[in-house]
Structures are given as structure tokens and as C-alpha cells.
C-alpha positions in Angstrom: 0.0 0.0 0.0 1.5 3.3 -1.1 1.9 5.8 1.8 3.4 8.8 0.1 1.3 11.2 -2.1 -2.0 10.6 -0.3 -0.4 10.8 3.2 0.8 14.3 2.3 -2.6 15.1 0.8 -4.3 14.0 4.1 -2.3 16.5 6.1 -3.0 19.2 3.5 -6.7 18.5 3.7 -6.6 18.7 7.5 -5.0 22.1 7.2 -7.7 23.2 4.7 -10.3 22.0 7.2 -8.8 24.3 9.8 -9.4 27.2 7.6 -13.1 26.3 7.2 -13.8 26.1 10.9 -15.0 29.0 13.0 -12.2 30.9 14.7 -10.8 29.0 17.8 -11.6 30.3 21.2 -8.7 31.1 23.6 -7.3 28.8 26.2 -7.8 28.3 29.2 -11.2 26.6 29.5 -12.2 24.5 32.4 -14.0 22.0 30.2 -11.1 21.7 27.7 -10.1 18.3 26.3 -7.4 17.1 24.1 -8.1 14.6 21.3 -6.2 12.9 18.5 -6.9 14.4 15.1 -4.7 12.2 12.9 -1.4 10.2 12.7 -2.4 7.3 15.0 -1.6 3.6 14.1 1.2 4.4 11.6 4.4 2.4 11.2 7.8 2.9 9.6 11.0 1.0 9.1 13.6 1.2 12.0 15.3 4.5 12.2 12.9 6.3 9.8 10.4 9.1 10.3 6.7 8.4 10.1 5.1 9.6 6.9 2.5 11.7 8.7 2.9 13.9 11.8 1.1 13.1 15.1 -1.6 15.8 15.4 -3.8 16.6 18.4 -6.6 19.1 18.8 -7.8 21.1 21.8 -11.5 21.5 22.2 -14.0 23.0 24.7 -17.0 21.2 26.2 -19.1 22.2 23.2 -16.7 20.9 20.6 -15.3 24.3 19.5 -11.5 24.4 19.0 -9.3 26.2 21.5 -6.0 28.0 20.7 -2.9 29.1 22.7 -2.7 26.0 24.9 0.6 24.0 25.2 1.1 20.3 24.7 3.9 18.2 26.0 5.1 15.1 24.1 6.7 12.0 25.6 7.7 8.6 24.3 6.0 6.5 27.0 7.1 3.2 25.4 9.7 2.5 22.8 13.0 4.0 21.6 11.9 6.6 19.0 12.2 10.4 19.1 9.6 13.2 18.9 10.6 16.4 17.0 9.7 18.6 19.9 9.1 18.1 23.7 6.5 20.9 23.8 4.4 22.5 21.2 1.9 25.4 21.1 -1.7 25.0 19.9 -2.2 26.9 16.7 -5.1 29.3 15.8 -6.9 26.3 14.3 -6.8 24.5 17.6 -4.2 21.9 16.6 -0.7 20.9 17.6 1.7 18.4 16.0 5.1 16.7 16.1 7.1 14.4 13.9 8.2 11.0 15.1 11.3 9.0 14.2 11.1 5.3 14.9 14.0 3.9 17.0 16.1 0.8 16.4 14.0 -1.8 18.2 11.0 -3.4 16.5 7.7 -3.5 18.3 4.9 -1.1 19.3 5.9 2.3 20.5 3.6 4.7 22.4 3.7 8.5 22.3 1.7 10.5 24.9 0.4 14.0 24.3 -0.5 15.9 27.4 -2.3 19.2 27.8 0.1 21.4 30.0 -1.8 23.0 32.8 -5.0 21.1 32.1 -7.1 19.1 34.4 -5.9 15.7 35.5 -5.5 12.9 32.9 -5.9 15.3 30.0 -3.7 13.2 27.7 -4.0 10.9 24.6 -1.7 8.2 23.4 -0.6 7.4 19.9 0.4 3.9 18.9 3.3 3.4 16.4 4.5 0.2 14.8 8.4 0.2 14.8 10.0 -1.7 12.0 7.0 -2.0 9.6 5.4 0.2 7.0 1.8 0.5 8.1 -1.1 2.8 8.0 -4.5 2.9 9.8 -6.4 1.7 6.7 -4.8 -1.6 5.6 -6.8 -2.4 2.5 -6.7 1.0 0.8 -5.5 0.4 -2.8 -2.0 1.6 -3.6 -1.8 5.1 -5.0 -5.2 6.2 -3.9 -5.6 9.9 -2.9 -7.4 11.0 0.3 -10.6 13.0 -0.3 -11.5 13.3 3.4 -10.1 12.1 6.7 -12.5 13.2 9.4 -11.7 12.4 13.1 -15.1 13.5 14.6 -13.7 16.0 17.0 -16.4 18.2 15.3 -19.6 16.9 13.8 -19.5 19.1 10.7 -17.3 21.7 9.1 -19.4 24.7 10.1 -20.1 24.4 13.9 -23.3 26.6 13.5 -24.8 23.9 11.2 -24.9 26.0 8.0 -24.0 24.3 4.8 -20.5 24.8 3.5 -18.5 23.9 0.4 -14.9 23.2 -0.4 -12.4 20.4 0.1 -12.8 17.9 3.0 -16.1 19.5 4.0 -18.8 17.7 6.0 -22.4 18.8 6.4 -25.6 17.7 8.1 -29.2 17.4 7.0 -31.9 18.9 9.3 -32.8 16.4 11.9 -33.9 15.8 15.4 -30.7 16.9 17.2 -29.6 13.3 18.0 -26.0 13.7 16.9 -23.2 14.7 19.2 -19.5 14.5 19.8 -19.0 12.4 23.0 -16.0 11.0 24.9 -15.2 7.3 24.6 -11.9 6.2 26.0 -12.1 2.9 24.1 -12.1 4.7 20.7 -9.4 2.9 18.7 -8.1 5.6 16.3 -8.7 9.2 17.4 -9.7 9.1 21.1 -11.3 10.3 23.2 -13.9 12.0 20.9 -16.3 10.0 18.8 -19.6 10.8 17.0 -22.7 9.4 18.7 -26.0 9.0 16.7 -28.8 8.3 19.2 -31.9 6.3 18.4 -34.7 7.5 20.7 -37.6 5.5 22.0 -40.4 5.7 19.5 -38.2 6.3 16.4 -40.3 4.7 13.6 -38.9 1.9 11.5 -37.5 3.2 8.2 -36.1 6.3 9.9 -32.6 7.7 10.7 -32.0 10.0 13.7 -29.6 12.3 11.8 -27.7 12.5 8.5 -24.0 13.5 8.1 -22.8 13.7 4.5 -19.8 14.4 2.3 -19.9 15.2 -1.4 -16.7 14.2 -3.1 -15.3 16.4 -5.9 -14.9 15.3 -8.6 -17.5 12.7 -8.6 -16.5 9.2 -9.5 -17.3 5.5 -9.8 -14.5 4.1 -7.7 -13.9 4.7 -4.0 -12.4 3.3 -0.9 -14.2 3.8 2.4 -13.1 3.1 6.0 -14.2 3.9 9.5 -14.4 2.6 13.0 -17.9 1.9 14.3 -19.9 0.2 17.0 -23.5 -0.2 18.1 -24.3 -0.3 21.8 -24.3 -3.7 23.5 -28.1 -4.0 24.0 -28.9 -2.9 20.4 -32.6 -3.5 19.5 -32.8 -4.7 15.9 -35.7 -3.9 13.6 -38.0 -6.9 12.9 -37.1 -6.5 9.2 -33.5 -7.5 10.0 -32.2 -4.3 8.4 -30.0 -1.9 10.4 -28.2 0.5 8.0 -24.9 2.2 8.7 -23.6 4.1 5.6 -24.8 5.1 2.1 -23.1 5.8 -1.1 -25.6 7.5 -3.4 -25.2 7.7 -7.2 -26.3 10.5 -9.5 -29.4 8.8 -10.9 -32.6 10.9 -11.3 -34.1 8.6 -8.6 -32.2 7.7 -5.5 -29.9 4.7 -6.0 -27.6 3.5 -3.3 -24.9 1.2 -2.1 -25.5 0.5 1.6 -23.5 -1.2 4.3 -25.6 -2.6 7.1 -25.8 -4.8 10.1 -28.2 -7.5 8.8 -30.1 -10.4 10.4 -32.8 -10.8 7.8 -32.5 -14.6 7.5 -30.4 -15.6 10.6 -30.2 -14.9 14.3 -26.8 -13.2 14.3 -26.0 -9.8 12.9 -23.9 -10.0 9.7 -22.0 -7.3 8.0 -23.6 -7.1 4.5 -23.8 -4.7 1.5 -27.0 -3.8 -0.3 -27.1 -2.8 -3.9 -30.2 -0.6 -4.3 -30.2 0.5 -7.9 -32.7 1.6 -10.6 -31.5 -0.4 -13.6 -28.8 -2.9 -12.6 -29.9 -6.3 -11.4 -27.6 -8.6 -9.5 -29.3 -12.0 -9.3 -26.0 -13.6 -10.5 -24.3 -12.9 -7.2 -23.8 -15.9 -4.9 -25.0 -15.7 -1.3 -27.4 -12.8 -2.0 -31.1 -12.2 -1.5 -33.4 -9.8 -3.3 -35.3 -9.1 -6.5 -35.2 -6.9 -9.5 -32.6 -4.1 -8.8 -32.4 -4.5 -5.0 -30.0 -7.1 -3.7 -28.7 -7.8 -0.2 -25.2 -9.3 -0.7 -23.6 -11.5 2.0 -20.0 -12.6 2.3 -18.4 -15.0 -0.2 -14.9 -15.3 1.4 -13.7 -18.0 3.8 -17.2 -19.5 4.2 -18.9 -16.2 3.8 -20.7 -14.4 6.6 -19.0 -12.2 9.2 -20.8 -11.9 12.6 -21.1 -8.5 14.3 -21.3 -8.3 18.1 -23.0 -5.1 19.3 -20.9 -3.3 21.9 -17.6 -4.0 20.1 -15.6 -1.6 17.9 -15.0 -2.7 14.3 -13.0 -1.1 11.5 -15.2 -1.5 8.4 -13.6 -1.1 5.0 -15.3 -1.0 1.6 -14.0 -0.8 -1.9 -16.1 -0.6 -5.1 -15.6 0.1 -8.7 -18.6 0.6 -11.0 -19.3 -1.7 -13.9 -18.9 -0.6 -17.5 -22.7 -0.8 -18.1 -25.7 -1.8 -15.9 -25.5 -5.4 -17.3 -21.8 -6.0 -18.1 -21.1 -7.9 -14.8 -17.6 -6.4 -14.4 -18.0 -4.1 -11.4 -16.0 -4.8 -8.2 -17.3 -4.9 -4.6 -15.1 -5.8 -1.6 -15.4 -5.3 2.1 -13.5 -6.2 5.3 -14.0 -6.0 9.0 -11.4 -5.8 11.9 -12.7 -6.4 15.4 -10.8 -4.3 17.9 -7.9 -6.4 19.1 -7.6 -8.5 16.0 -4.2 -8.5 14.4 -5.5 -8.2 10.8 -8.6 -7.4 8.8 -11.0 -10.3 7.8 -12.1 -10.3 4.2 -15.8 -10.8 3.9 -16.9 -10.1 0.3 -14.9 -10.2 -2.9 -17.1 -9.9 -5.9 -15.9 -9.0 -9.4 -19.1 -9.6 -11.4 -21.3 -6.9 -10.0 -23.7 -4.7 -12.0 -23.9 -0.9 -11.1 -26.1 1.8 -12.6 -24.2 4.1 -14.9 -24.1 7.4 -13.0 -21.2 8.5 -10.8 -21.5 8.4 -7.1 -22.2 11.9 -5.7 -22.5 11.5 -1.9 -21.3 9.5 1.1 -23.4 9.7 4.2 -23.9 8.3 7.7 -27.7 8.1 7.4 -28.1 5.0 9.6 -31.7 4.1 8.9 -33.3 1.7 11.5 -35.3 -0.9 9.7 -37.2 -1.3 6.5 -40.6 0.2 7.3 -41.8 -2.7 9.4 -44.4 -0.6 11.2 -42.9 -0.6 14.7 -41.0 2.0 16.7 -37.9 1.8 18.9 -38.8 0.6 22.4 -35.3 1.3 23.9 -32.8 4.1 23.5 -29.8 2.9 21.4 -26.8 4.4 19.6 -24.1 4.1 17.0 -20.7 5.5 17.6 -18.2 6.4 14.9 -14.5 7.0 15.5 -12.9 8.6 12.4 -13.9 8.1 8.7 -11.5 8.0 5.7 -12.5 8.2 2.0 -10.1 8.0 -1.0 -10.1 7.5 -4.7 -7.7 6.8 -7.6 
């Protein structure tokens, strides 16, 4: 996996994001918290510098960035070196260092601590010494980052107004059930995560909120990756459909590629992909269920299906490439999952004979619809949490 041009692009996009955000408030703030923005879970050969800097952000209790604080950096485990012992938080609310891997292989830890903050205001980066590695293991070589969003803020404009430009996230009007919350178990950019809350009474076929990103230029080939979990007591919809993300194409009527937690025909929740198109039919796909242009696609690798356990963090990765025509059966669809603590991702689906509609894909969204209009409502309060999302393209 190439880690050169797009790694630099990732940092540039983060800098561009800083310019889009509202001006940072000044430190100190009693509710201030430090959080990882990017750079976690990288690796490099012994004695070499990581391709990306380690970046943290300083935020107040409402999620607004803070400036003028100071951050101390220490190597809490390992033999590498940071480029500075102390850094100042910039006007964007961020602070960063470079890290050079030492001469001993293993997992290094680098701690960033808010100087003068309340007790335990620190975060820890993990670094793999002696191995080229990035946080998104199945990203195709040479792909360019189009957004790398850590969810220290929900959207680009903190006042909720729609904005445009590179690496920009927006939200649709909703019920106010989206928030940045702390979760110390967050695997990539702790402690902040996005929480989408499903209230009691939410009707089947509804989503509590929608967060969306419009890639420019549009395209038919993308890689998608994010860390996600549902709460441990998750109440599934009777339809067996619990949607997580959407990729929408540019057809006149809505057509989508959807990743979901699915127990339509089995007791366990499985990680599946739904092809919900207007023209393309996919009855040729093995281990699938559906009719006409809507197909629920289950796994076909290593025996197929991958079981999701609510309450556990998973890294979900998706790669797709549109077919030449809606009937040419040459589109590609692959997805993987990594349960927190697993050493490597598990391949779930690897299909190379998929039909897609012809239009480009125009929008990615977390629009996690609960159910398929089964006529019931939520009887308990549930949530999804998302820690970081990364999209790239050729």
C-alpha cells in the first residue's frame, strides 16, 4: 500500500479544514479536552520518520477548537524520538510533532498531554516500529485521500450552516440526535467520537440524523473506511435491516450502495452490502437475496458471513468500482472488518461480477436508517458510535 502522495494530501486537507472552521476560542477553558486528530496507528522501518505527523486538537466542552494551549510530548514506550518536547496549539486548535522510529521493533507509544489542564488530559498514539503500516490496511495503492475526518467536530461549520470546499462535512436537518461524546475505548482518534442516538419511538425506516460528504470530482471508484460500534443492547428492527452508511449515485431517482448490520435470515447480525439501484440487477451474485434491482449481498470469502457483536468496535472497509454498463457484470465490490484487538482485517466479500447503474457516485453519508418500514418503533434508546472516517479514490 502506497503511503506517500496521499499521506501528504491527508495533512493538507486537514490544514484546509482548519481554515473552514469557525475561529478558535482562547485557552484556558475548564472543560477543555485534548483529542487525536490524525497520525495514529502508523508504522515505519527502523530509524525512519513516520510519513504523517502526530496531530492533536484542543476543544472546549461544546466541541469548539481552542487556541494558545501547550502540549507536552513524551515517548512512553519504545525507543523513538519526537521532533519537539513541547508545542503550542495553533489558531486552528491543533498541535503536532514528527516522530522518528527507533532501532528496536515493536509497538511504540507517544503520549500528548495538555500542559496545565485538568488531571488525565492526555492521549496516546500507537506506532509500529519496523514495519510500514497505515490505519487503513486495504486501501488500494496510489489512492488519494478526499476526506479524513476524526469527529472532533460533527461538521465543518459548527453553526450547522451548509459549506463547500475540500474535505467538508455537512448535516441534514434532523432531530438533534447527533453529538461528539468522549469514549476512552475509541481505537483511532480518542477520546472523541460521533454518537448517533436512536430515541424511544423512532419509527422503522427512519434515521435519527444524517451527516454527509460530497466528493469532488464525482466518481465510480472509491475506498471507504471507518471505526464503528453499536451499543451492546442494540434492538434490531423486525425487518432485519440496520443500515450504517450510504453511497448515493447520481441517478434521477435515489440509487444507493449501503453497508448494514443484517439479520434478515439468521439470528446473528452479519455485515452485508445492499445494492439498491434503478437499472442494474444482480441476481447472478452468490450468497445474495433480493429481487429486480435491489439485492442484499452477504459474504463469499472464507465461508462467507461475518458476525457483528454489538458493543464492540469494528473497523469497516469498503472498496467498489462501477461496472462498464448496468448489465456487463464487471463491477467490483469488496469489504472487510477488523474487530478491535484482532491483528488483521478479515475479508468478507470479494465480488468482481457486480452490475452498477451508470451514473457517478455523488454523496457519502452516515444516514443510519433503522429498519425497513416494518411498522414498529424503537422501544429502547440505542446508539451508533463512529471514530474517524476515511475516504479515498484513484
